[in-house]
C-alpha positions in Angstrom: 4.4 17.9 -3.2 1.3 18.5 -5.1 -1.6 16.4 -5.2 -3.9 15.9 -8.1 -7.5 15.2 -5.6 -9.1 12.8 -7.8 -6.1 10.5 -7.2 -5.6 11.2 -3.7 -9.4 9.9 -3.6 -8.2 6.2 -5.4 -5.5 6.2 -3.3 -8.1 6.4 0.0 -10.3 4.1 -1.7 -7.5 1.3 -2.3 -6.3 1.4 1.2 -10.3 0.8 2.3 -10.2 -2.2 -0.1 -6.9 -3.3 1.5 -8.2 -3.5 4.9 -11.4 -5.4 3.8 -9.1 -7.5 2.5 -7.0 -8.5 5.9 -9.9 -9.0 7.7 -11.2 -12.5 8.1 -14.9 -12.8 8.9 -18.3 -14.0 6.9 -18.9 -10.5 5.9 -21.1 -8.9 2.9 -18.3 -6.9 2.3 -15.4 -9.6 2.8 -17.5 -12.5 0.6 -17.0 -11.5 -2.8 -14.0 -11.6 -5.5 -12.7 -8.0 -5.3 -11.8 -8.0 -1.6 -10.4 -11.5 -1.8 -8.3 -10.1 -5.0 -7.3 -6.8 -3.4 -3.7 -7.6 -2.6 -3.8 -6.4 -6.2 -4.6 -2.9 -4.7 -1.0 -2.8 -3.4 0.2 -3.2 -7.3 -2.2 0.2 -7.7 -0.2 2.3 -5.0 2.9 1.5 -6.6 1.8 3.0 -9.7 0.2 5.9 -8.4 3.5 6.8 -6.3 5.5 6.1 -9.7 2.9 8.9 -11.1 3.1 11.1 -8.5 6.4 11.2 -7.4 7.9 11.5 -11.2 5.3 14.5 -11.4 6.8 16.4 -8.5 10.3 15.2 -8.9 11.6 14.2 -12.2 13.0 17.3 -12.9 14.4 18.3 -9.6 16.9 15.2 -9.2 19.9 17.1 -11.0 22.7 16.4 -8.0 23.5 14.1 -4.9 22.1 16.9 -2.7 19.0 16.7 -4.3 19.2 12.9 -4.3 19.9 13.0 -0.9 17.3 15.4 0.4 14.8 13.4 -2.0 15.3 10.4 0.0 15.3 12.0 3.6 11.5 13.7 2.5 10.9 9.9 1.8 12.3 8.5 4.8 10.5 10.9 7.1 7.3 10.4 5.0 7.3 6.4 5.6 9.5 5.8 8.6 8.1 7.2 11.8 4.8 5.3 11.8 6.2 2.8 10.7 8.3 2.3 13.5 5.4 3.2 16.0 3.7 0.4 14.6 6.6 -1.9 14.7 6.6 -0.7 18.4 2.9 -1.9 18.9 3.4 -5.0 17.0 6.2 -5.7 19.6 4.4 -5.0 22.2 1.5 -7.5 21.0 4.2 -10.1 20.8 5.1 -9.6 24.4 1.1 -9.4 25.6 1.0 -13.1 23.5 4.2 -14.4 25.4 2.7 -13.7 29.1 -1.3 -14.5 28.4 0.3 -17.9 27.2 2.2 -18.0 30.7 -0.6 -17.2 32.5 -3.4 -19.2 30.7 -1.5 -21.7 29.0 -3.1 -21.2 26.0 -1.1 -21.8 23.4 -1.1 -19.0 20.3 -1.6 -20.1 16.4 2.2 -19.2 15.6 4.4 -19.7 18.2 5.4 -16.2 19.8 8.6 -15.1 18.6 9.1 -17.4 16.3 8.3 -15.3 12.8 8.3 -12.1 14.9 11.9 -12.6 16.5 14.7 -10.1 16.7 16.0 -11.1 13.2 12.9 -9.5 11.9 12.8 -6.9 14.0 16.2 -5.5 13.1 15.1 -6.1 9.1 12.1 -3.8 9.7 14.4 -1.3 11.7 16.6 -1.0 8.9 13.5 -1.9 6.5 15.0 -4.7 4.7 12.2 -6.9 6.1 10.4 -7.7 2.6 13.2 -8.5 0.5 15.6 -9.6 3.5 13.0 -12.4 4.6 11.2 -15.5 3.5 8.1 -14.0 4.8 6.3 -11.0 6.1 6.5 -10.2 9.6 5.2 -7.7 12.8 3.1 -5.3 10.7 2.4 -7.2 7.7 1.4 -4.9 5.2 4.6 -2.9 5.9 6.4 -5.1 3.4 5.2 -2.7 1.0 7.2 0.2 3.0 10.7 -1.5 2.5 10.3 -2.1 -1.2 8.9 1.3 -1.9 11.4 2.9 -0.4 14.7 1.3 -1.9 12.6 1.6 -5.0 12.6 5.2 -4.5 16.2 5.4 -4.2 16.6 3.6 -7.5 14.5 5.8 -9.5 16.4 8.7 -8.2 19.7 7.4 -8.8 18.8 6.8 -12.4 17.5 10.1 -12.9 20.5 11.7 -11.2 23.2 10.0 -13.1 21.4 9.7 -16.8 20.5 13.1 -17.8 19.9 12.1 -21.4 15.7 11.9 -21.4 15.6 9.6 -23.9 18.5 7.3 -22.3 16.0 7.6 -18.9 13.1 6.3 -20.6 14.6 3.4 -21.7 16.2 2.4 -18.6 12.8 2.5 -17.2 11.5 0.8 -19.4 14.0 -1.8 -19.9 13.8 -2.1 -15.5 10.3 -3.0 -16.4 11.1 -5.9 -18.9 13.8 -7.4 -16.7 11.3 -7.6 -13.6 8.7 -9.3 -15.4 11.5 -11.8 -16.7 12.2 -12.7 -13.2 9.3 -12.2 -11.0 7.9 -15.7 -10.4 4.9 -14.7 -8.3 3.4 -11.7 -9.0 1.5 -11.9 -5.3 5.1 -12.4 -3.6 5.7 -10.2 -0.3 8.9 -11.1 0.4 12.1 -12.0 -1.1 13.7 -10.0 -3.9 10.6 -10.7 -5.7 8.8 -8.3 -3.9 10.9 -5.7 -4.9 10.8 -6.4 -8.3 6.8 -6.1 -7.6 7.3 -3.0 -7.0 9.9 -1.7 -9.0 8.1 -3.1 -12.0 4.3 -1.4 -11.0 6.4 1.9 -10.0 8.2 2.4 -13.0 5.1 1.7 -15.2 4.0 4.9 -13.1 7.1 6.8 -14.4 6.3 5.7 -18.1 2.8 7.0 -17.4 3.7 10.6 -15.9 5.9 10.8 -19.2 3.4 9.7 -21.5 1.2 12.6 -19.9 4.0 15.0 -20.1 4.8 15.1 -23.3 1.8 13.5 -25.6 -1.0 15.7 -25.9 -3.4 13.4 -26.3 -6.6 13.3 -24.7 -8.4 10.4 -23.6 -12.6 11.0 -24.2 -14.7 11.1 -20.8 -16.0 7.6 -21.5 -12.8 6.3 -21.3 -12.4 7.0 -17.6 -15.4 4.8 -17.0 -14.1 2.2 -19.2 -10.9 1.5 -17.4 -12.2 1.7 -14.2 -14.5 -1.0 -15.1 -11.6 -2.5 -16.7 -9.8 -2.4 -13.5 -12.4 -3.4 -11.0 -12.9 -6.9 -13.4 -9.7 -7.6 -13.5 -8.9 -6.9 -9.7 -12.2 -9.1 -9.3 -11.0 -11.9 -11.3 -7.3 -11.3 -10.9 -6.5 -14.5 -9.6 -7.7 -16.0 -13.2 -5.5 -13.6 -15.4 -1.4 -12.4 -16.0 -1.2 -10.0 -12.9 1.0 -7.4 -15.3 -2.8 -7.1 -17.1 -4.0 -5.7 -14.0 -1.5 -3.1 -13.9 -1.7 -1.7 -17.0 -5.0 -1.0 -16.5 -4.3 1.0 -13.3 -2.2 3.1 -15.8 -4.6 3.1 -18.2 -7.3 4.4 -15.3 -4.9 7.0 -14.2 -4.0 8.4 -17.7 -7.6 8.2 -18.9 -8.3 10.8 -15.9 -5.3 13.3 -15.7 -5.6 13.3 -20.0 -9.4 13.9 -20.2 -12.1 16.9 -19.4 -13.8 17.1 -16.1 -16.7 14.4 -15.5 -18.7 13.4 -13.4 -16.6 10.7 -12.0 -14.1 13.3 -11.0 -16.2 15.2 -9.3 -17.3 12.5 -7.3 -13.5 11.9 -6.4 -12.9 15.5 -5.3 -15.6 15.4 -3.0 -14.0 16.4 0.3 -14.8 13.0 2.0 -12.9 11.1 -0.5 -10.1 13.6 -0.6 -9.6 13.0 3.3 -9.9 9.6 3.0 -6.9 9.2 0.5 -5.4 12.0 3.0 -4.8 9.9 5.9 -4.7 6.2 3.4 -1.4 6.1 5.1 -2.6 5.6 8.5 -5.5 3.4 7.2 -3.3 0.9 5.6 -0.2 0.9 8.8 -2.5 0.8 11.4 -5.5 -1.9 10.2 -3.4 -4.8 10.9 -3.5 -4.2 14.2 -7.5 -3.3 14.9 -8.4 -6.5 13.4 -6.2 -8.6 15.2 -7.3 -7.0 18.6 -11.2 -7.4 17.8 -10.1 -11.2 16.6 -8.9 -11.7 19.9 -11.9 -10.0 21.6 -14.7 -12.2 20.1 -12.2 -15.2 20.4 -11.6 -14.8 24.0 -14.3 -12.7 25.6 -17.3 -13.2 23.2 -16.0 -16.5 22.6 -17.1 -17.0 18.7 -15.1 -19.7 17.4 -12.2 -19.4 15.0 -10.4 -21.0 12.3 -6.7 -20.4 11.8 -5.0 -21.0 8.3 -1.1 -20.1 7.4 -1.2 -18.0 10.6 -4.1 -15.9 10.1 -7.1 -16.7 12.1 -10.7 -15.7 11.0 -14.2 -15.6 13.1 -16.7 -17.9 12.5 -20.0 -15.8 12.0 -22.8 -17.5 10.6 -25.0 -14.5 10.7 -23.5 -12.6 7.5 -25.5 -9.2 8.5 -23.5 -9.3 12.4 -20.1 -10.1 10.5 -20.5 -6.8 8.3 -21.6 -4.9 11.4 -18.2 -5.7 12.9 -16.6 -5.1 9.6 -17.7 -1.7 9.4 -17.6 -0.9 13.6 -13.8 -1.7 12.5 -13.5 0.7 9.7 -15.0 3.2 11.8 -12.1 2.4 14.6 -9.4 2.3 11.9 -10.4 5.4 9.8 -10.7 7.3 13.8 -7.4 6.1 14.1 -5.9 7.3 10.9 -7.3 10.6 11.5 -5.5 10.9 14.7 -2.7 9.5 13.5 -2.6 12.1 10.7 -3.2 15.3 12.9 -0.9 14.5 15.7 1.3 12.7 14.5 1.9 12.7 10.8 1.4 16.4 10.2 3.9 17.3 12.6 6.8 15.7 10.8 5.2 16.6 7.4 5.6 20.3 8.7 9.1 19.5 9.4 9.8 17.6 6.2 8.6 20.5 4.3 11.7 22.6 5.3 13.5 20.4 3.1 14.1 21.9 0.2 14.8 20.3 -3.0 15.0 22.6 -6.1 
């Protein structure tokens, strides 16, 4: 798959934002509205994925063989690390169970009440987002569930509707239907989570087609305008209609790919940022477990007070700089583990995946 380096870096920055969003601690990095609303960066993933998938495959999914190979490649990209983390979270649940038996300490969420056999089976078959009423096991993996089936819907549309204008019309109608039937654009479960993904992904597909067919060039200043507007809309996203945030994401992507070289592009093409994007799937899939381990360490070993709300536990640090230091250390651990995951787990699978040809 062809990579656009500055977009790859944005994927990495978005993954770090989501990781910070999921860690409850008194920290300079967490105590701002941008991080508090960075659940919206998952929608950025969806938009970017729609653009990149259309960029690489829209003209190739011409028959059932190519569609099957496409879906196999997507499965191999998403599933192995999802399954590995699912096993890790099953081990975590068993650890909690035995810890409870030995110490008598009751967990905030009863063991195997949410992460049970039913939810495990749904996770195995990637139906855990829209097939359950709430997130389970590795919470961020809800988006992997929706994205896998969104790929399939995209591929079927491309394969079965050969008229280009009719394809675009189908995408537009689907987007409008998603807006009509989504009541909660924050949904991470039930059918609404799937519609949320389809909506954002198809916006990304339309972005690619705009890029491909229309020769209009965005001025360089528009990159900064849409970056600022995207950051502002995420920061105050709880006060506005979320589809406008998604539109801003799409305009940011378009302004980058449809304009000349700029300082922003050169910064985003720095090797560290590009590599952060390369390992971003690991950052996204691994971070939730690392935050849980860190939280339990401070809760039971260091005896730092915690507060629990809606099944999530936050560490209570009065010293904001101590909380910030712990967050930075945690991020370093997450990035290091993501590097190892990419080097020793994802690359071998990607090498195998590259042998599957879509002509």
